[in-house]
PAZAPA-4460 file (N, C-alpha, C; in steps of 0.05 Angstrom, whole numbers, plus 32768, in hexadecimal, padded with zeros to 4 digits):
% residues 194
    n_x    n_y    n_z   ca_x   ca_y   ca_z    c_x    c_y    c_z   seq   type   mol
   828D   7FD6   8163   827B   7FE9   815B   8294   7FF8   8156     1      L     A
   82A3   8008   8165   82B7   8019   8154   82BA   8014   813C     2      R     A
   82C4   8001   8130   82CA   7FF9   811D   82BD   7FF9   8107     3      A     A
   82A8   7FF0   8107   8296   7FE4   80F1   828E   800B   80FA     4      R     A
   828F   801C   80FE   827F   8034   80FE   829B   8044   80F7     5      Y     A
   82B3   8038   80F4   82CD   804F   80F7   82D6   8059   80D2     6      S     A
   82E1   806D   80CA   82E2   806E   80AB   82D1   808F   80AC     7      G     A
   82D1   8098   8092   82C3   80B0   8091   82A3   80B8   8099     8      S     A
   82A1   80D3   8093   827E   80C8   8095   8276   80B7   8075     9      Q     A
   827B   80C6   8067   827C   80C3   8042   8279   80A6   8045    10      E     A
   828D   808F   805A   828A   8079   805B   827B   8072   8069    11      E     A
   8270   8078   8082   825C   8070   808B   8240   806E   807E    12      R     A
   823F   8088   8073   8227   808D   805E   8220   8074   8052    13      K     A
   823A   8075   8045   8236   805C   802E   8229   8043   8044    14      E     A
   823A   803D   8057   8233   8026   8057   8217   8024   8062    15      H     A
   81FB   803D   8073   81EA   8036   8082   81DB   8030   805A    16      M     A
   81E4   8047   8050   81D8   8041   8030   81C8   8020   8029    17      E     A
   81F1   801B   8027   81EC   7FF1   8027   81DB   7FED   8037    18      K     A
   81DF   7FEF   8052   81D2   7FE3   8060   81B1   7FDF   8064    19      E     A
   81AD   7FFA   805B   8193   7FFC   8051   8183   7FF1   8036    20      M     A
   819C   7FEF   8025   8189   7FE2   8004   8185   7FB9   800D    21      E     A
   819B   7FB7   801C   819B   7F91   801D   817F   7F90   8032    22      N     A
   817D   7FA2   804B   815F   7F9A   805B   8140   7F9C   8048    23      T     A
   814B   7FB7   8031   8135   7FB7   801A   8132   7F9E   8014    24      E     A
   8143   7F97   8003   8134   7F81   7FF3   8135   7F6C   8007    25      T     A
   8135   7F62   8017   8134   7F51   802E   810B   7F4F   8033    26      E     A
   810A   7F68   802A   80EA   7F6D   802B   80DB   7F60   8015    27      I     A
   80C8   7F53   801A   80B0   7F53   7FF4   80A6   7F67   7FE7    28      S     A
   80A8   7F6A   7FD2   809A   7F74   7FC0   8081   7F8A   7FC6    29      V     A
   8072   7F72   7FD3   8053   7F73   7FD8   8055   7F8B   7FEF    30      G     A
   8065   7F80   8007   806B   7F93   8022   807B   7FAD   8019    31      D     A
   8088   7FB6   800F   8097   7FC5   800A   807F   7FDB   7FFB    32      R     A
   8074   7FCC   7FEB   8053   7FD9   7FD7   804A   7FE8   7FE8    33      F     A
   8040   7FD6   8000   802A   7FD9   8013   8031   7FF1   8024    34      A     A
   8043   7FEE   8024   8050   8004   803E   805E   8019   8033    35      E     A
   805C   801F   801F   8063   803C   8013   8052   8047   7FFD    36      R     A
   8046   8036   7FE2   8038   804C   7FD0   8017   8046   7FDA    37      V     A
   800C   8060   7FD2   7FF0   8069   7FDC   7FDD   806E   7FC6    38      I     A
   7FCC   8058   7FB3   7FC7   8056   7F9C   7FA9   8062   7FAB    39      L     A
   7F9E   8078   7F96   7F83   807B   7FA2   7F6D   8088   7F87    40      K     A
   7F51   8083   7F88   7F4E   8084   7F72   7F40   80A3   7F74    41      V     A
   7F3E   80AF   7F58   7F43   80C9   7F53   7F2A   80C8   7F35    42      A     A
   7F1F   80E5   7F2F   7F09   80E3   7F1F   7F0F   8101   7F11    43      H     A
   7F12   80FA   7EFD   7F20   8108   7EE3   7F0F   811C   7EE6    44      I     A
   7F0B   8133   7EE5   7F00   8148   7EE5   7F0E   8161   7EC9    45      K     A
   7F1E   8164   7EC8   7F24   8175   7EAF   7F3A   8158   7EA8    46      E     A
   7F3F   8168   7E8D   7F57   8162   7E75   7F50   816C   7E59    47      V     A
   7F7D   817B   7E64   7F78   818C   7E4A   7F94   8185   7E47    48      E     A
   7FA2   8193   7E2E   7FBD   8184   7E20   7FCF   819C   7E38    49      K     A
   7FDE   818C   7E35   7FF6   81A0   7E40   8001   81B6   7E28    50      H     A
   8002   81CD   7E2D   8008   81E9   7E19   801F   81DE   7E11    51      P     A
   8038   81D6   7E1D   804E   81D3   7E15   805D   81AF   7E12    52      Q     A
   8048   81A5   7E13   805A   8184   7E14   803D   8174   7DFB    53      G     A
   8042   816F   7DDA   802A   8166   7DCF   8020   814C   7DE0    54      D     A
   802F   8138   7DED   8027   811D   7DF2   801B   8124   7E0F    55      K     A
   801E   8138   7E22   8017   8138   7E2F   7FFC   8141   7E42    56      L     A
   7FEA   8134   7E4B   7FCB   813F   7E59   7FCE   814E   7E6D    57      Y     A
   7FC9   815E   7E7A   7FBF   8171   7E91   7FA4   8160   7E9B    58      I     A
   7FAA   8156   7EB3   7F84   8140   7EC5   7F88   815B   7EDB    59      L     A
   7F76   815E   7EE0   7F6A   816E   7EF5   7F5B   8154   7F06    60      T     A
   7F5A   814C   7F1E   7F54   8132   7F2A   7F4D   8137   7F42    61      L     A
   7F30   812C   7F49   7F26   8135   7F65   7F30   8112   7F6F    62      D     A
   7F38   810F   7F8C   7F45   8104   7F8E   7F35   8102   7FB5    63      M     A
   7F16   810E   7FBD   7F14   8112   7FD1   7F24   8119   7FE0    64      Q     A
   7F31   8124   7FDC   7F48   813C   7FEF   7F3B   8159   7FF6    65      E     A
   7F4C   8176   7FFC   7F46   8185   800A   7F46   8190   7FDA    66      E     A
   7F60   8190   7FDA   7F50   8196   7FC6   7F5E   8192   7FAC    67      E     A
   7F5E   8195   7F92   7F5D   8181   7F78   7F7B   8183   7F74    68      E     A
   7F7B   816D   7F62   7F9A   8162   7F5C   7F9C   8163   7F42    69      R     A
   7FB4   816A   7F38   7FC8   8168   7F21   7FD5   815B   7F19    70      I     A
   7FD2   814C   7F0A   7FE4   8135   7EFD   7FE6   8143   7EE3    71      I     A
   7FFE   8133   7ED2   8006   8133   7EB5   8011   811D   7EB0    72      V     A
   7FFD   8117   7E93   8002   8101   7E97   8007   80F7   7E73    73      S     A
   801C   80E9   7E65   8023   80E5   7E4A   800E   80CF   7E38    74      S     A
   7FF6   80D2   7E3F   7FE8   80BE   7E39   7FD5   80D0   7E17    75      I     A
   7FDF   80E0   7E12   7FD2   80ED   7DF8   7FD6   80DA   7DDD    76      V     A
   7FE7   80DC   7DDA   7FE6   80C1   7DB8   7FCC   80AB   7DCB    77      P     A
   7FBA   80A5   7DE0   7FBE   8094   7DE2   7F93   8091   7DEC    78      F     A
   7F90   80B0   7DF7   7F78   80AF   7DFC   7F7A   80CC   7DF0    79      Y     A
   7F55   80CF   7DED   7F47   80EB   7DE3   7F47   80F8   7DFE    80      E     A
   7F3E   810B   7DFE   7F31   811B   7E1B   7F1D   810E   7E1C    81      R     A
   7F0E   8109   7E0E   7EF4   80F4   7E19   7EEA   80E5   7E1F    82      E     A
   7F01   80CD   7E1B   7EFD   80AA   7E2B   7F15   80BC   7E44    83      E     A
   7F19   80CA   7E4F   7F27   80D2   7E68   7F0E   80E2   7E7C    84      L     A
   7F09   80FB   7E78   7EFA   810D   7E7A   7EE4   80FA   7E98    85      L     A
   7ED8   80F9   7EAD   7EC2   80F1   7EB3   7ED2   80CC   7EC7    86      G     A
   7EE5   80CF   7EBE   7EEA   80AB   7EBA   7EF7   80A8   7EDD    87      R     A
   7EF6   809A   7EF0   7F0B   8094   7F09   7F21   8086   7F03    88      N     A
   7F39   8084   7F06   7F47   8083   7F01   7F65   8078   7F19    89      I     A
   7F7C   806F   7F18   7F88   806B   7F2F   7FA6   8079   7F32    90      V     A
   7FA9   8084   7F4C   7FC2   8099   7F48   7FCF   8090   7F5F    91      V     A
   7FF2   8093   7F55   7FFB   808F   7F72   7FFD   80AB   7F7A    92      V     A
   7FF1   80A6   7F8E   7FEC   80CD   7F9B   8000   80D0   7FB6    93      S     A
   8016   80BD   7FB6   802B   80CA   7FC9   804C   80C7   7FB5    94      N     A
   8043   80C9   7F9B   8059   80D0   7F92   806B   80E5   7F8A    95      L     A
   8080   80EC   7F8C   8089   8100   7F95   8079   8115   7F7D    96      K     A
   807F   8130   7F7F   8070   8141   7F72   8088   8143   7F5E    97      P     A
   8082   814D   7F3F   8095   814E   7F26   808C   816A   7F1A    98      A     A
   809D   8174   7F0F   8098   818A   7EF1   8096   817C   7ED7    99      N     A
   8082   8176   7ECA   8083   8173   7EAF   8082   8192   7EA6   100      F     A
   808C   819F   7E95   8096   81B7   7E84   8085   81CE   7E91   101      R     A
   808F   81DF   7EA4   8083   81E8   7EB9   8062   81E1   7EC2   102      G     A
   8063   81BD   7ECB   803A   81BF   7ED3   804B   81A7   7EE7   103      V     A
   8049   81AD   7F02   804B   819E   7F1C   8030   818A   7F15   104      K     A
   803D   8172   7F15   802A   815B   7F18   8033   8154   7F37   105      S     A
   8013   8147   7F38   8016   813E   7F5F   800B   8124   7F5B   106      R     A
   8016   810D   7F4E   801A   80F4   7F50   800F   80E1   7F33   107      G     A
   8010   80CC   7F30   8009   80C1   7F17   7FFF   80B2   7F0C   108      M     A
   7FE4   80AA   7EF4   7FDD   809A   7EF4   7FE1   807B   7EED   109      L     A
   7FDB   8063   7EF7   7FE8   8044   7EEB   7FD3   8045   7ECD   110      L     A
   7FE6   803D   7EBF   7FDA   8035   7EA4   7FE3   801C   7EA9   111      A     A
   7FE3   8001   7E8C   7FEB   7FEB   7E8A   7FFF   7FEC   7E71   112      A     A
   8012   7FDE   7E6C   8015   7FD9   7E51   801E   7FC4   7E4F   113      N     A
   801D   7FBF   7E2A   802B   7FAA   7E23   804B   7FA8   7E2F   114      D     A
   8057   7F95   7E35   8073   7F93   7E39   8080   7F7F   7E2C   115      P     A
   8073   7F7C   7E14   807F   7F78   7DF4   8085   7F8B   7DE1   116      D     A
   8079   7F9D   7DE8   8079   7FB4   7DD1   808E   7FC8   7DDE   117      A     A
   809C   7FD1   7DCC   80AE   7FEC   7DC9   80A5   7FFF   7DE3   118      P     A
   80AD   8007   7DEB   80B1   8019   7E0C   809A   802A   7DFC   119      E     A
   8089   8039   7E07   8072   8055   7E05   806D   804C   7DEB   120      H     A
   8060   803B   7DE0   8052   8033   7DC6   803B   8024   7DD7   121      T     A
   802D   801A   7DEC   8016   8013   7DFF   8008   8025   7E0F   122      T     A
   7FF3   8024   7E10   7FE8   8030   7E2F   7FCD   8027   7E2D   123      C     A
   7FC2   801F   7E4B   7FAB   801C   7E53   7FA2   8028   7E6B   124      E     A
   7F98   8042   7E6F   7F97   804E   7E87   7F7F   803C   7E9D   125      V     A
   7F8E   802D   7EAE   7F7F   801C   7EBF   7F64   803A   7ECF   126      I     A
   7F58   802B   7EBE   7F3A   8045   7ECB   7F32   8029   7EEE   127      F     A
   7F24   8041   7EF7   7F0E   8030   7F11   7EFA   8041   7F18   128      A     A
   7EF2   803B   7F04   7ECC   8046   7F0F   7EC1   802E   7F1C   129      D     A
   7EC5   801A   7F21   7EBE   800C   7F34   7EBE   8015   7F53   130      Q     A
   7ED3   801D   7F5C   7ED9   802D   7F6E   7EC6   8048   7F76   131      F     A
   7EC6   8059   7F91   7ECB   806B   7F97   7ED8   8086   7F99   132      E     A
   7ED8   8092   7F98   7EF1   80AC   7F84   7EF7   80B4   7FA8   133      V     A
   7F0F   80A9   7FAB   7F22   80B0   7FC9   7F25   8097   7FD2   134      G     A
   7F1C   8081   7FC8   7F20   8063   7FC7   7F40   8062   7FD4   135      T     A
   7F55   8060   7FE2   7F64   8056   7FE7   7F5C   8034   7FE1   136      V     A
   7F76   802D   7FC9   7F73   8007   7FBF   7F90   8002   7FD4   137      L     A
   7F8A   7FE7   7FDC   7FA4   7FD9   7FE0   7FA3   7FC2   7FDA   138      T     A
   7FBB   7FB9   7FE5   7FC5   7F97   7FD5   7FAC   7F7C   7FE3   139      L     A
   7FAB   7F72   7FD9   7F9A   7F5E   7FE6   7FA8   7F52   7FFF   140      E     A
   7FA2   7F54   8016   7FA9   7F51   802C   7FB1   7F5C   8042   141      G     A
   7FBD   7F76   8037   7FC3   7F8B   8041   7FBA   7F98   8053   142      Y     A
   7FB9   7FAD   8061   7FAE   7FB5   8061   7FB9   7FDC   805F   143      E     A
   7F9A   7FF6   8056   7F9E   8004   804D   7FBF   8016   805D   144      A     A
   7FCE   801F   8049   7FEB   802F   8051   7FE0   8047   805F   145      P     A
   7FF0   8050   8074   7FEC   8066   8078   7FEC   8083   8063   146      K     A
   7FD6   8088   806A   7FD5   80B0   805D   7FE9   80BF   8054   147      L     A
   7FF1   80B9   806B   8011   80D0   8080   8028   80C5   806B   148      D     A
   8028   80AF   805B   8041   80AC   8054   8053   80BA   8040   149      Q     A
   806E   80C0   8047   807A   80D3   8036   8075   80D8   801E   150      P     A
   8086   80EA   8002   807A   80DC   7FF5   8091   80CA   7FDF   151      Y     A
   8094   80B3   7FCB   80A0   80A3   7FC4   80A6   80AB   7FB2   152      I     A
   80C4   80AC   7FA4   80CF   80B3   7F8E   80CB   809C   7F78   153      K     A
   80CC   80AA   7F5B   80C9   8097   7F4E   80D2   807A   7F4A   154      A     A
   80E7   8087   7F45   80F7   8076   7F43   80F7   805C   7F59   155      D     A
   80F2   8067   7F70   80E8   804B   7F83   80D2   8043   7F83   156      H     A
   80C4   804F   7F7A   80AB   8042   7F70   80A8   8037   7F59   157      F     A
   80AF   8031   7F45   80BC   8018   7F2B   80CB   800C   7F32   158      F     A
   80D2   8008   7F47   80E8   7FEB   7F4F   80CB   7FD7   7F52   159      E     A
   80AF   7FE9   7F63   809D   7FD4   7F6C   8092   7FD2   7F5A   160      L     A
   8097   7FB5   7F47   808A   7FA6   7F2E   8063   7FAA   7F2F   161      P     A
   8063   7FBD   7F20   8035   7FAC   7F2C   803B   7FA0   7F11   162      I     A
   802B   7F93   7F08   801C   7F7D   7EE7   8003   7F7A   7EF0   163      K     A
   7FF9   7F7E   7ED3   7FE4   7F6A   7ED2   7FE1   7F4C   7ECC   164      T     A
   7FD0   7F3E   7EDE   7FC9   7F23   7ED5   7FB5   7F19   7ECA   165      E     A
   7FB6   7F0C   7EBF   7F92   7EFF   7EB2   7F7F   7F1C   7EAF   166      D     A
   7F8A   7F33   7EA8   7F78   7F4C   7EA8   7F7D   7F5C   7EC5   167      G     A
   7F87   7F46   7EE4   7F7E   7F53   7EFD   7F9B   7F5D   7EFD   168      V     A
   7F98   7F82   7F12   7FB2   7F91   7F07   7FC2   7F87   7F28   169      V     A
   7FD8   7F7C   7F2B   7FEB   7F6A   7F4D   7FF7   7F7D   7F57   170      K     A
   800A   7F7C   7F67   8022   7F72   7F7A   802C   7F61   7F82   171      V     A
   8044   7F53   7F74   804A   7F40   7F86   803C   7F24   7F82   172      D     A
   8026   7F29   7F75   8012   7F13   7F73   7FF2   7F1B   7F76   173      G     A
   7FF5   7F34   7F8A   7FDC   7F3B   7F9E   7FC9   7F4E   7F8A   174      K     A
   7FB7   7F46   7F84   7F9E   7F54   7F7B   7FAB   7F70   7F88   175      A     A
   7FA3   7F8B   7F82   7F9E   7F9E   7F8E   7F76   7FAF   7F84   176      I     A
   7F70   7FB9   7F99   7F57   7FBD   7FA4   7F4E   7FC6   7FB8   177      G     A
   7F2F   7FBF   7FBA   7F22   7FC4   7FD0   7F0B   7FC4   7FD4   178      S     A
   7EFD   7FBC   7FED   7EEA   7FAE   7FF2   7EE3   7F95   7FDA   179      G     A
   7EF8   7F88   7FD8   7EEC   7F74   7FCA   7EEE   7F76   7FAD   180      G     A
   7EF2   7F87   7F9B   7EF2   7F90   7F84   7F0F   7F93   7F7C   181      K     A
   7F12   7F82   7F60   7F34   7F94   7F5E   7F33   7FA0   7F4F   182      T     A
   7F4B   7FB2   7F3E   7F4A   7FBE   7F28   7F5C   7FA9   7F13   183      L     A
   7F49   7FAE   7EFB   7F4D   7F9C   7EEB   7F55   7FB4   7ECA   184      R     A
   7F5D   7FA1   7EAB   7F5F   7FA8   7E9D   7F4C   7FA3   7E91   185      V     A
   7F4C   7FA7   7E72   7F45   7F97   7E5F   7F56   7F8D   7E46   186      T     A
   7F6E   7FA0   7E46   7F80   7FA1   7E27   7F92   7F89   7E30   187      R     A
   7FA8   7FA2   7E3E   7FC4   7F8D   7E42   7FBB   7F80   7E5B   188      Y     A
   7FB4   7F60   7E5C   7FA5   7F51   7E6E   7FC2   7F45   7E82   189      L     A
   7FCF   7F3F   7E6C   7FF5   7F3F   7E81   8004   7F54   7E7C   190      N     A
   8000   7F62   7E83   8015   7F77   7E7F   8020   7F86   7E95   191      G     A
   8030   7F9A   7E89   803D   7FA4   7E9D   802A   7FC6   7EAF   192      V     A
   8041   7FD1   7EC4   8021   7FE7   7ED0   803E   7FF4   7ECD   193      V     A
   8037   8013   7EC8   8049   802B   7ED6   8034   8043   7ECA   194      N     A
***
């Protein structure tokens, strides 16, 4: 035991990080997603263009929480304000907050893209009008995650691929939804989601 942990503190830290990485790769993507990611249905109450970003909208959301939530999204080239206002969307609610040109974004909306198109040239916001505002969406066959989950960093979130298969939004082959309803897209039926 002593030989295993001998060496500098930095070496021990590196060893522990490698062990954690090895453990994570043994757990399925679906299991990791279900344990770490909280997807909630949000209602778009306000849409305004970011004063310092021509491709950015600032969205004010009702998620049935104590306070309204603000997120920033680079979907101006794809959607007019009126197409978003009053709609329900899906938000990664425990994504670590980030500043976008001075505005703190507390979450990220889900959107589907064409996997064969150049990056940032296609976008289909995943609308969730079939769900009640505040609904926590889960993977088929999984329980809802604990709502006190710690923040997930964006790079860790993107390691858990979400796809659309025949129009159904899935992770690890399992549909995302609630109450027998699934999330669906209409444009990028076999795409990637981010």
